[in-house]
C-alpha positions as CSV (number, residue, x, y, z in Angstrom):
1,M,118.3,162.5,-134.4
2,G,116.3,164.9,-132.0
3,N,112.8,164.1,-130.6
4,V,110.0,163.6,-133.0
5,N,106.0,164.1,-132.1
6,V,104.5,161.3,-134.4
7,S,102.2,163.8,-136.1
8,P,102.2,165.4,-139.6
9,H,99.8,168.0,-138.2
10,V,100.7,168.6,-134.5
11,P,103.4,170.0,-133.6
12,A,104.6,169.2,-129.7
13,T,103.0,171.7,-127.7
14,P,104.8,173.0,-124.4
15,G,102.3,172.9,-121.3
16,A,102.3,174.3,-117.9
17,S,105.0,172.8,-115.8
18,V,104.0,169.1,-115.3
19,T,104.2,167.1,-112.0
20,A,106.9,164.9,-111.6
21,R,106.6,162.1,-113.9
22,A,105.8,158.7,-111.8
23,P,106.7,155.4,-113.7
24,A,104.0,153.0,-114.8
25,R,104.9,150.1,-112.6
26,S,101.4,149.1,-113.7
27,P,101.5,144.8,-114.0
28,A,98.7,144.9,-116.5
29,H,100.7,147.5,-118.9
30,R,103.6,145.4,-118.2
31,A,101.8,142.1,-119.5
32,V,99.9,143.6,-122.4
33,A,103.3,145.0,-123.9
34,G,105.5,142.1,-122.8
35,R,103.2,139.6,-124.5
36,L,103.1,141.5,-127.8
37,L,106.7,142.2,-127.5
38,A,107.9,138.6,-126.9
39,E,108.0,137.7,-130.7
40,L,110.7,139.9,-130.9
41,P,114.6,138.4,-130.6
42,P,116.4,140.1,-127.5
43,S,118.9,141.7,-129.8
44,A,116.0,143.5,-131.5
45,R,114.6,144.1,-128.3
46,R,117.6,146.2,-127.1
47,E,117.8,148.6,-130.3
48,V,114.8,150.3,-129.0
49,Q,114.2,151.8,-125.3
50,D,110.3,152.2,-124.4
51,V,109.6,154.9,-121.7
52,V,106.0,154.7,-120.5
53,D,104.3,156.6,-117.2
54,W,100.8,157.4,-115.9
55,A,100.5,161.0,-117.1
56,G,102.7,161.6,-119.7
57,P,102.6,165.1,-120.8
58,V,99.3,165.2,-118.9
59,A,100.1,168.1,-115.5
60,L,98.4,166.1,-113.2
61,P,99.5,163.4,-110.5
62,L,98.0,160.6,-112.0
63,T,99.7,157.5,-110.4
64,D,97.5,154.9,-111.0
65,E,94.7,153.2,-113.5
66,R,92.0,155.0,-111.2
67,T,93.4,158.6,-111.1
68,V,93.9,158.0,-115.3
69,Q,90.4,156.7,-115.8
70,S,88.7,159.5,-113.8
71,A,91.1,162.7,-114.7
72,C,90.8,162.1,-118.2
73,G,87.3,161.2,-119.2
74,I,86.9,157.1,-118.8
75,A,84.6,157.2,-115.6
76,Q,82.5,159.9,-117.2
77,V,82.2,158.3,-120.5
78,H,81.7,155.0,-119.0
79,G,78.9,156.3,-116.0
80,R,76.7,157.7,-118.5
81,A,74.7,154.6,-118.2
82,S,74.2,155.2,-114.7
83,G,74.4,158.6,-114.2
84,T,77.5,158.8,-112.2
85,P,80.8,158.7,-113.0
86,E,82.4,155.0,-112.6
87,H,85.5,153.4,-112.5
88,L,85.9,150.6,-114.8
89,A,87.2,147.5,-112.6
90,V,89.8,146.4,-114.9
91,P,93.1,148.1,-116.2
92,Y,92.0,149.4,-119.5
93,A,93.7,152.6,-120.0
94,A,96.8,150.5,-119.3
95,T,95.9,147.8,-121.2
96,V,95.7,150.3,-124.2
97,A,98.9,151.9,-123.3
98,G,100.4,148.5,-123.5
99,V,98.9,147.9,-127.1
100,L,100.7,151.4,-128.0
101,T,104.0,150.4,-126.6
102,A,104.2,147.7,-128.6
103,L,103.1,149.3,-131.7
104,G,105.3,152.2,-131.0
105,V,108.5,149.2,-130.1
106,H,107.4,148.0,-133.7
107,A,107.1,151.0,-135.7
108,A,110.5,152.3,-134.4
109,L,112.0,149.2,-135.3
110,L,110.9,149.4,-138.8
111,A,111.9,152.5,-139.0
112,R,115.5,151.6,-138.3
113,R,115.5,149.3,-141.3
114,R,114.4,151.9,-143.4
115,G,116.9,154.3,-142.5
116,L,115.8,156.4,-139.5
117,A,117.9,156.3,-136.2
118,L,115.2,155.8,-133.9
119,R,116.2,154.5,-130.5
120,R,113.7,155.5,-128.2
121,V,109.6,155.6,-127.9
122,T,107.7,157.6,-125.1
123,T,104.3,157.1,-124.5
124,S,101.5,157.1,-121.4
125,V,98.8,155.5,-119.9
126,A,97.0,158.9,-119.5
127,Q,97.5,159.2,-123.4
128,G,96.3,155.7,-124.1
129,A,92.9,156.9,-122.1
130,L,92.3,159.8,-124.2
131,L,92.9,157.9,-127.4
132,S,89.8,155.7,-126.2
133,L,88.1,158.7,-125.9
134,T,88.9,160.1,-129.6
135,Q,84.9,160.0,-130.8
136,Y,83.7,161.3,-127.6
137,L,85.8,163.9,-127.1
138,A,85.2,165.1,-130.9
139,A,81.0,164.7,-130.6
140,A,81.5,167.1,-127.4
141,T,83.5,169.6,-128.9
142,A,81.7,170.1,-132.4
143,P,80.7,173.5,-132.8
144,E,76.9,171.9,-134.1
145,D,74.9,172.2,-131.2
146,P,74.5,168.0,-129.9
147,A,71.4,166.9,-129.3
148,D,70.4,166.4,-125.7
149,D,72.3,164.6,-123.6
150,P,70.6,161.0,-123.0
151,A,69.1,160.3,-119.9
152,P,71.0,157.1,-118.0
153,G,70.3,153.7,-119.2
154,G,71.7,150.3,-119.7
155,A,71.1,148.2,-122.8
156,S,71.2,144.7,-121.0
157,L,67.7,142.8,-120.0
158,V,66.8,140.8,-117.5
159,S,64.7,137.4,-117.8
160,A,62.3,136.5,-115.4
161,D,64.1,133.7,-114.2
162,G,66.8,136.4,-113.3
163,V,69.1,135.9,-116.3
164,T,70.9,139.3,-117.4
165,C,71.2,139.0,-121.1
166,E,72.8,141.6,-123.8
167,I,70.8,141.4,-127.1
168,E,72.4,142.7,-130.7
169,T,71.2,144.1,-134.2
170,L,71.4,146.5,-136.4
171,A,68.1,146.3,-138.8
172,P,65.3,147.5,-137.0
173,D,62.8,145.3,-138.7
174,A,64.5,142.6,-136.5
175,W,64.5,144.7,-133.7
176,R,60.8,145.2,-134.2
177,E,60.1,141.3,-134.8
178,F,62.0,140.5,-131.4
179,W,59.7,142.9,-129.3
180,R,56.7,141.5,-131.5
181,R,56.9,138.2,-130.3
182,L,57.1,139.4,-126.5
183,G,53.8,141.1,-127.2
184,V,55.5,144.6,-127.7
185,E,53.6,147.1,-130.1
186,P,55.3,148.2,-133.3
187,A,55.0,151.9,-131.8
188,L,56.3,151.2,-128.5
189,A,59.2,149.1,-129.9
190,G,59.9,151.8,-132.6
191,R,60.6,154.0,-129.5
192,G,63.2,152.1,-128.6
193,W,65.3,151.6,-131.6
194,A,67.0,155.0,-131.1
195,P,68.2,155.0,-128.1
196,F,69.4,151.0,-128.7
197,Q,71.3,152.2,-131.8
198,Q,72.3,155.7,-130.8
199,R,74.0,153.6,-127.6
200,F,77.4,153.5,-129.6
201,A,77.9,157.2,-129.9
202,T,76.1,158.4,-126.5
203,G,77.2,155.7,-124.2
204,S,73.6,155.6,-123.0
205,C,70.6,153.5,-123.8
206,P,67.2,154.8,-121.9
207,L,65.2,152.2,-123.1
208,P,61.3,152.9,-122.6
209,P,60.3,151.0,-119.2
210,E,57.8,149.0,-121.1
211,L,60.6,147.0,-123.1
212,R,62.4,146.0,-119.8
213,R,59.0,145.1,-118.0
214,A,58.3,142.8,-121.2
215,A,61.6,141.4,-121.1
216,N,61.4,140.6,-117.6
217,A,58.1,138.3,-117.8
218,H,59.6,136.1,-120.2
219,P,62.3,133.3,-119.5
220,L,65.2,133.5,-121.1
221,T,64.4,130.5,-123.1
222,D,61.5,132.5,-124.5
223,L,64.1,135.4,-125.1
224,A,66.4,133.0,-126.9
225,E,63.6,131.6,-129.2
226,A,62.2,135.5,-129.8
227,A,65.8,136.2,-130.5
228,R,66.5,133.5,-133.0
229,A,63.2,133.8,-135.0
230,A,63.9,137.4,-135.5
231,G,67.6,137.3,-136.5
232,L,68.9,139.1,-133.2
233,S,72.2,137.7,-131.6
234,L,71.0,137.0,-127.6
235,V,73.6,136.2,-125.1
236,A,73.1,135.3,-121.6
237,L,75.8,137.9,-119.7
238,P,78.6,135.1,-117.8
239,D,79.7,136.1,-114.3
240,D,83.1,134.5,-114.9
241,P,85.5,137.2,-115.7
242,D,87.8,134.7,-117.6
243,P,86.3,132.4,-119.3
244,S,88.5,129.5,-120.9
245,G,89.2,129.4,-124.9
246,L,89.5,133.2,-125.5
247,P,92.0,133.7,-128.7
248,A,95.2,134.9,-128.9
249,P,95.6,138.5,-129.7
250,L,97.0,137.8,-133.4
251,R,97.0,134.7,-135.8
252,T,99.6,135.7,-138.4
253,A,100.6,133.7,-141.4
254,C,103.4,134.4,-144.1
255,A,102.8,134.8,-147.7
256,P,104.2,131.5,-149.5
257,G,106.2,133.9,-152.6
258,R,109.1,136.7,-151.3
259,A,108.0,140.3,-151.9
260,R,109.3,141.4,-155.7
261,R,110.6,144.6,-154.0
262,E,112.3,146.2,-151.1
263,L,111.1,148.0,-148.1
264,P,111.0,151.4,-149.6
265,A,113.3,154.2,-148.0
266,A,111.4,156.3,-145.1
267,E,110.2,159.5,-147.0
268,G,110.4,161.8,-143.8
269,A,110.8,161.9,-140.0
270,L,107.9,159.4,-139.2
271,P,108.2,155.5,-138.8
272,L,105.5,154.8,-141.5
273,S,106.4,157.8,-143.9
274,G,106.5,156.5,-147.4
275,L,104.2,153.6,-146.7
276,Q,101.0,153.1,-148.4
277,V,97.9,151.6,-147.0
278,V,94.5,150.9,-148.6
279,E,91.3,150.7,-145.8
280,V,88.2,149.5,-146.4
281,T,86.7,149.6,-143.0
282,N,83.6,150.8,-141.4
283,R,82.3,151.9,-137.7
284,V,85.4,152.5,-135.1
285,Q,87.6,149.3,-134.8
286,G,88.9,149.5,-138.9
287,P,89.1,153.0,-138.9
288,L,90.9,153.5,-135.8
289,A,93.5,151.0,-136.7
290,G,93.7,153.1,-139.8
291,H,93.9,156.3,-138.2
292,L,97.1,154.6,-136.0
293,L,99.3,154.0,-138.7
294,R,98.2,157.3,-140.5
295,L,99.8,159.2,-137.4
296,L,102.7,156.5,-137.5
297,G,103.4,158.3,-140.9
298,A,101.6,155.9,-143.6
299,R,99.6,157.4,-146.3
300,V,95.8,155.8,-146.0
301,L,93.5,155.3,-148.8
302,R,90.0,155.0,-147.6
303,V,87.6,152.9,-150.0
304,E,84.2,154.4,-149.6
305,P,81.0,153.6,-151.4
306,P,79.8,155.8,-153.9
307,G,78.3,158.6,-152.3
308,G,80.3,157.9,-149.8
309,D,80.3,156.4,-146.2
310,P,77.0,157.2,-144.4
311,M,78.4,157.5,-141.3
312,R,79.8,160.9,-142.5
313,G,76.2,162.4,-142.1
314,L,76.0,161.3,-138.2
315,P,75.4,164.7,-136.0
316,P,76.8,166.6,-134.6
317,L,78.6,167.9,-137.3
318,A,82.1,169.8,-137.7
319,G,83.0,171.4,-141.0
320,G,80.1,169.6,-142.7
321,V,81.1,166.1,-141.6
322,S,80.5,164.0,-138.6
323,A,83.0,164.9,-135.8
324,R,82.7,161.2,-134.6
325,F,83.9,160.2,-138.0
326,A,86.7,163.0,-139.0
327,A,88.1,162.1,-135.6
328,L,89.0,158.7,-137.3
329,N,89.4,159.4,-140.7
330,A,90.6,163.0,-141.0
331,G,93.9,163.4,-143.6
332,K,93.1,159.7,-145.4
333,S,92.6,160.2,-148.8
334,V,89.3,158.7,-150.4
335,A,88.5,156.5,-153.3
336,E,84.8,156.0,-153.6
337,I,84.5,152.3,-155.5
338,D,81.5,150.3,-155.7
339,L,82.6,146.3,-154.1
340,A,79.3,145.2,-155.3
341,T,80.3,145.3,-159.3
342,P,83.4,143.5,-160.6
343,A,84.5,146.6,-162.1
344,G,84.6,147.7,-158.1
345,R,86.8,144.7,-156.8
346,R,89.3,145.3,-159.9
347,A,89.7,148.8,-159.0
348,V,90.5,147.7,-155.1
349,A,93.0,145.0,-156.5
350,E,94.9,147.2,-158.3
351,L,94.8,149.7,-155.6
352,A,96.4,147.0,-153.0
353,A,99.1,146.4,-155.7
354,G,100.4,149.4,-154.8
355,A,100.3,149.1,-151.5
356,D,102.1,147.9,-148.3
357,V,99.1,147.4,-146.2
358,F,95.5,146.0,-147.1
359,L,93.2,146.4,-144.4
360,H,89.6,145.7,-143.7
361,N,87.0,144.6,-140.8
362,W,84.8,142.7,-142.8
363,P,82.6,139.7,-141.3
364,P,83.8,136.4,-142.1
365,G,83.5,135.2,-145.5
366,R,83.2,138.5,-147.3
367,A,86.4,138.9,-148.6
368,E,86.2,135.3,-150.5
369,R,82.9,136.3,-151.8
370,L,84.6,139.3,-153.1
371,G,87.6,137.7,-154.2
372,L,89.9,140.2,-151.9
373,T,91.5,137.3,-149.6
374,A,95.2,137.3,-148.6
375,A,95.6,134.7,-151.1
376,D,94.1,136.7,-154.2
377,L,96.2,140.0,-153.6
378,W,99.2,138.0,-152.8
379,R,99.0,137.3,-156.4
380,V,99.6,140.4,-157.6
381,R,101.4,142.1,-154.5
382,P,103.4,139.0,-152.7
383,G,104.7,141.3,-149.9
384,L,101.2,142.6,-149.1
385,V,100.1,142.7,-145.2
386,H,96.6,141.5,-145.4
387,A,95.5,143.0,-141.9
388,A,92.0,141.3,-141.1
389,A,90.2,142.8,-138.2
390,S,86.6,141.0,-137.3
391,G,84.2,140.6,-134.6
392,F,84.7,137.0,-133.5
393,G,87.1,135.7,-136.1
394,D,86.9,131.7,-136.2
395,A,86.3,131.4,-132.5
396,F,82.7,129.8,-133.2
397,G,84.4,127.4,-135.6
398,R,81.2,126.6,-138.0
399,A,78.5,127.8,-135.9
400,V,76.9,131.4,-137.2
401,P,78.6,133.8,-134.9
402,P,77.0,136.4,-133.0
403,I,76.9,139.9,-134.5
404,G,80.2,141.1,-134.6
405,T,80.1,144.6,-131.9
406,D,81.5,145.7,-129.2
407,Y,79.1,145.0,-126.4
408,L,78.9,141.1,-127.7
409,A,82.7,141.0,-127.7
410,Q,82.6,142.0,-123.9
411,A,80.0,139.7,-122.8
412,H,81.6,136.6,-124.5
413,G,85.1,137.7,-123.7
414,G,84.0,137.7,-120.0
415,L,84.7,141.8,-120.0
416,A,81.2,142.4,-119.1
417,A,81.9,140.3,-116.0
418,A,85.2,141.7,-115.1
419,L,84.4,145.1,-115.5
420,R,82.1,145.1,-112.9
421,P,82.7,144.4,-109.4
422,A,81.5,141.7,-107.2
423,G,78.0,142.0,-106.0
424,H,76.7,143.6,-109.5
425,A,75.2,142.1,-112.4
426,P,77.8,141.5,-115.2
427,T,76.9,143.9,-117.8
428,P,79.0,145.4,-120.9
429,S,80.3,149.1,-120.9
430,L,78.6,151.1,-123.4
431,M,82.0,153.0,-123.9
432,T,83.0,151.3,-126.7
433,L,85.9,149.3,-125.1
434,T,86.8,146.5,-127.9
435,D,85.9,149.0,-130.8
436,V,88.8,150.9,-129.6
437,L,91.3,148.2,-128.1
438,G,90.9,146.1,-130.9
439,G,91.7,148.9,-133.5
440,A,94.8,149.2,-131.8
441,L,95.5,146.0,-131.8
442,C,94.7,145.4,-135.6
443,A,97.4,148.1,-136.1
444,H,100.0,147.1,-133.9
445,G,99.3,143.5,-135.9
446,A,100.1,145.3,-139.2
447,V,103.2,147.0,-138.2
448,S,104.8,143.9,-136.9
449,A,103.7,141.9,-140.0
450,L,105.6,144.5,-141.9
451,L,108.5,144.7,-139.9
452,R,108.7,140.7,-140.3
453,R,108.5,141.4,-144.1
454,A,111.7,143.7,-143.6
455,G,113.7,140.8,-142.5
456,A,112.1,137.7,-144.6
457,G,110.5,139.9,-147.4
458,R,107.6,137.9,-147.3
459,G,103.8,139.5,-146.6
460,A,101.8,138.1,-144.3
461,R,98.1,137.9,-143.4
462,V,97.2,138.9,-139.5
463,E,94.0,138.9,-138.3
464,S,92.7,140.2,-135.0
465,S,89.0,140.7,-133.4
466,L,86.8,142.5,-130.9
467,L,86.9,139.2,-128.8
468,S,90.5,138.8,-129.2
469,A,91.0,142.5,-128.1
470,A,88.7,141.8,-124.8
471,A,90.8,138.5,-124.2
472,L,93.6,141.3,-123.7
473,V,92.8,142.8,-120.7
474,P,94.3,141.5,-117.8
475,R,91.7,140.8,-115.1
476,P,91.3,138.2,-111.9
477,R,89.7,135.1,-111.6
478,A,87.3,136.4,-109.2
479,R,85.5,139.9,-109.8
480,A,87.0,142.8,-107.5
481,V,85.6,143.7,-104.4
482,L,85.0,147.4,-104.3
483,T,84.3,149.7,-101.2
484,P,82.5,153.3,-101.9
485,L,85.6,154.8,-101.6
486,D,87.0,152.5,-104.4
487,Q,84.5,154.7,-106.8
488,P,84.4,158.6,-107.4
489,L,83.6,160.3,-104.1
490,R,80.9,163.2,-104.5
491,T,82.2,166.5,-103.2
492,A,79.8,169.5,-102.3
493,D,80.8,171.0,-105.8
494,G,81.5,167.6,-108.0
495,W,83.9,164.6,-107.7
496,L,86.8,163.2,-106.4
497,A,89.1,160.4,-106.9
498,L,91.5,158.6,-104.8
499,P,94.8,156.2,-105.6
500,A,93.9,152.9,-104.9
501,D,96.0,152.6,-102.2
502,A,94.8,155.4,-100.4
503,A,91.2,153.9,-101.1
504,A,92.4,150.8,-98.9
505,D,93.6,152.8,-96.4
506,P,90.4,154.4,-94.5
507,A,91.7,154.4,-91.1
508,R,94.0,157.6,-92.8
509,L,91.3,158.9,-94.5
510,A,89.3,158.7,-91.3
511,R,91.9,160.8,-90.1
512,V,91.9,163.3,-92.8
513,T,88.7,164.0,-93.2
514,G,87.6,163.8,-89.3
515,V,85.4,161.0,-89.5
516,L,85.4,159.0,-86.3
517,T,84.4,155.3,-87.6
518,R,86.8,153.7,-90.4
519,A,83.8,152.3,-92.4
520,P,84.1,153.2,-96.1
521,G,80.7,154.4,-96.4
522,A,80.9,157.1,-93.7
523,V,84.7,158.3,-94.8
524,A,82.7,158.5,-98.6
525,E,79.8,160.2,-96.8
526,R,82.3,163.3,-95.4
527,F,83.3,164.0,-98.8
528,T,80.0,165.6,-99.9
529,T,80.2,168.6,-97.3
530,R,83.6,170.5,-98.8
531,A,84.6,171.3,-102.1
532,T,86.7,169.3,-104.2
533,E,89.9,171.7,-104.1
534,E,89.8,171.6,-100.5
535,W,89.6,168.2,-100.2
536,R,92.4,167.9,-102.7
537,A,94.6,170.7,-100.5
538,A,93.7,168.3,-97.4
539,L,94.6,165.4,-99.0
540,A,97.5,166.4,-100.6
541,E,99.0,167.5,-97.2
542,A,98.5,164.0,-95.9
543,G,100.4,162.8,-98.6
544,V,97.3,161.3,-100.9
545,A,97.4,162.6,-104.9
546,A,93.6,162.7,-105.5
547,V,92.2,164.4,-108.7
548,P,89.3,166.0,-109.5
549,V,87.3,163.4,-112.0
550,V,86.0,165.4,-115.4
551,T,82.4,165.1,-115.6
552,E,82.1,167.0,-119.1
553,L,84.8,165.8,-121.9
554,P,85.1,169.4,-123.2
555,A,86.8,170.9,-119.9
556,L,89.6,168.3,-120.9
557,A,90.3,171.1,-124.3
558,R,90.3,173.8,-122.0
559,D,92.3,172.6,-119.0
560,P,96.0,174.1,-119.0
561,A,96.9,170.6,-117.8
562,F,95.9,168.9,-120.9
563,R,97.3,171.5,-123.1
564,A,100.0,169.3,-124.3
565,A,98.1,166.2,-124.8
566,V,94.8,167.6,-126.5
567,A,94.6,169.8,-129.3
568,P,91.9,172.2,-128.7
569,A,88.9,172.9,-131.6
570,P,89.8,174.9,-134.3
571,P,87.4,177.6,-136.2
572,G,84.5,175.2,-137.1
573,G,86.6,171.7,-135.7
574,H,86.7,169.8,-132.8
575,A,88.9,168.8,-130.4
576,R,91.1,165.5,-130.4
577,P,93.7,163.5,-128.5
578,R,97.4,164.7,-129.8
579,T,99.4,161.6,-131.3
580,P,100.4,159.2,-128.3
581,W,104.1,159.0,-129.0
582,T,107.2,160.8,-129.1
583,F,110.2,158.9,-130.9
584,S,113.6,160.0,-130.6
């Protein structure tokens, strides 16, 4: 069988001549993919080969995590809160690629059991990075004029006793009450609500300075009591990048009865073609899981409330629909159903009776209240895969869990500490790291359960969470110690990123730049004296594959180097990453 580019809408696009592909020898990618593939018996694992490198279809000399983060836009989005591009001090792009690898292998194995002769799956760390920017790229390339770029600013607060903490609420009344208890007038508190809520979309949170001063005037105990009384979640950000007791990536249980019908044969070239997914999700984590299943060929039916998902109207718009919403939900069919009514709940159960996967990201307890648990749905569809994606799962036991959003998962999972270098306050990235990784992990769990069903004839319940996604990111036990050479370097006309091995050799860089000292700060300062392309050429002569740092996401859709990895915006639409897999 020939190569299959796994998208029903986007054929493979020939790009410019690609720089020789450097195999991804990232320990992080190997660890993540290996962990998720460990459940497969050796005989099954030998059926499908996975091929992963750094750049994939991106025609740039990407040789490690830092060059991928810089060239593919992660450094730009993560750095919005500080106002300059910044690297995550964890191998995030390699982690996403590891999940995509495991997901692709399971999908290929499932396809083989459904009659498709697939033996190879190809992806890359760069494609993992681009997938993580799907919503940001859509918003940046939408035809509607975006609002002014937000000013820099983080959402974390510092108490009077010097403790950095993170708060979360989705309710404006709770927000105002929290600040009222700290002595802030409602009008002033209201000025902070918009940037606080919009940080999920913008990657920045320019709070009024008066709010930061108000928090800084109170000890942590007062902030915690104000949060408790107002109904906010608050967590003091730990300095430990690798806390104990974090959950496993997935938790799975098999249905008690066997499926009444065999797995249907594939209806097309895509691994999940002919399979049906019913999705009841919101925000990012759940929709992205459904998006990946659709890219793999499944038919996805999305259940929305009467009138449609409110997120459809979130600006900027493309074709009359939120670009961010469309980026994760285009291509799905929709059924508007009121789950608050018995008739609506029966209608969803009837849809699940004809599905292979039922996917939701409800908070704990909602499936029980709706009568749509795995056990409920197995009564009408014994072979169903019930995939639940939550914020924290049951990690807090009988205690009330925090609000299940990305930034609190980063905090509780140690990621907020791990992604910042030593000497910096542990604060979450305002790029939605765990939402994307959690969505990919949920999709992987669903496909791995489908593969088990193909062998055992049983449905399954598979659970993942933002917290389990945060825990999946490899990190050292101590926070990374970085020099100025480890971050994007300002040049005379932009920014440049060095591979990690070059940044660790300031003597070599001093010779290239003509600096008389090996001090990393002095070497970094010298890069401001010449243009980016001049430095790239000089470094290339010395055997250093430096890359320019993307400082505006629309450039990805214009750059010929990304032509085979990023689909440009059609008239009235937005740009998007192409499918991250090739199967053959």
